[in-house]
C-alpha positions, 0 to 999 in steps of 0.5 A: 177796948181795941184789944177786946175788939181784935179778940172778938174779931179773931174769935168770930173768924175761926171755925170751931175745931172738928170733933173726933166724931165729925172727922170719923164721918168725913173719913167714912164719906171720903172712902165711900165716895172714892169707892163709888167713883171706881164703879160702873153704873151697872155695879152701882145699880146692883148695890142699889138692888141689894140695898132694896132687898135688905131693907124690905126684909128688915122692914117687913112692911113697917115703914115706907122705903124712901130714897134717903133710906136707900142711899144711906143703906147703899153707903152701909153696904159699901162700908161693909164691903170695904171693911171700914173700921168702927169709930173706936178702932179708927180713933185709936189709929187716928190719934197715932197718925195725927201725932206723927203728922205734927212732927216736921220730919213726917213731912221732910221739914227741918226741925229748925224750920220757922214753920215749927214755931209758927205751928205752935202759935196757931190756935185751932181754926186759925186760917193759913194761906200757902202760896205754891203747890210745891209747899204742900208738905208745909201746908199739910203740916200746918193742917195737922195742927188744926189750922184751916189751910188754903193752898194756892197755885196757878197750875191745875195738875199740882192742885189736884195732886195736893187734894189727893194727898190731903185725902190720903192723909185724912186732912181734907176737912181742914184743907182746900186747894185752889187754882188762881191767877197770881195778881187776880182774885183771892178767896175772902180770907183773913189769915193769921199766917201766910207761907210763900214759896218764892219759886211759885212766884218766879213765872209771874210778872213782877206787877202780879207778884207785887199785887198778890203780896200786897193783897195778902198783906192787907188781908193778914190779921194784925200780929200775923206772920208771913214766912217766905220759904228758903230756896233749896241749894242748887247748882242752877241759877235761882229764878227768884230768891227770898231776898227779892221779896223782902223789899215788899215788906216795908213797915213789917218786922222782918227777921232772918236767921243769924248768919243766913246764907243767900236764899235762906228765907225770912219771917215778916210780922205785921204790926198790931197797929194795922187794925184798920187795914185788915178790917177794911179788907174783911168787910 
């Protein structure tokens, strides 16, 4: 009974994966909106006048020219100017792009990274939270595996950069980047996987770090995983290493690489028995 309830809750939380047609429409809208943002008001009005002339010529007075028809035709004119690909041509290139994005080396990640194994275990629509904008490559790698990814950081600049990169990689439909205060508000999510960059937590107060991790742990689904990333080897002093965060995972199954050096990171798995905690948080 418990297993069936857990499975039902998991299915209800997932969004169905987007169809290729939906992804194509998102691609068109993103490119069209990007182009509109580069135009002056006068240039937009000129395109509007062109759309009116074309619609009037094609309609020959057979239907009423509405604002919706006009806006749709403006988008068609812009798509024509940008020479945006047809669905078959886009689909062929998109499949090749997505296959490349599912390889860790595409993002500069190590093939032996624990994120690779985590990505294989994700199901389409699973929710992932990534803490720290510097972990953007990990976030986009997981989004390429059809996960719904939330990237959280305290600084606006890196978040805006992350959003632009997601659009360029055609992953914006599966990706949200949010500015939050660590230890404060969190989006209402129940992740299957949480990825933490320790460097992102270094500037925060200790109590705010603990509050953020405790909230993410409570929201994580039973059996879910937290990956605390390794800190790159450097000559300078590491402000906050993964080892400093391991003590926050009491009651979780913590795994580190064999013969791991300092700063190597770890994986923590939430017990399947912690169903009630997750259910209370999600209600």
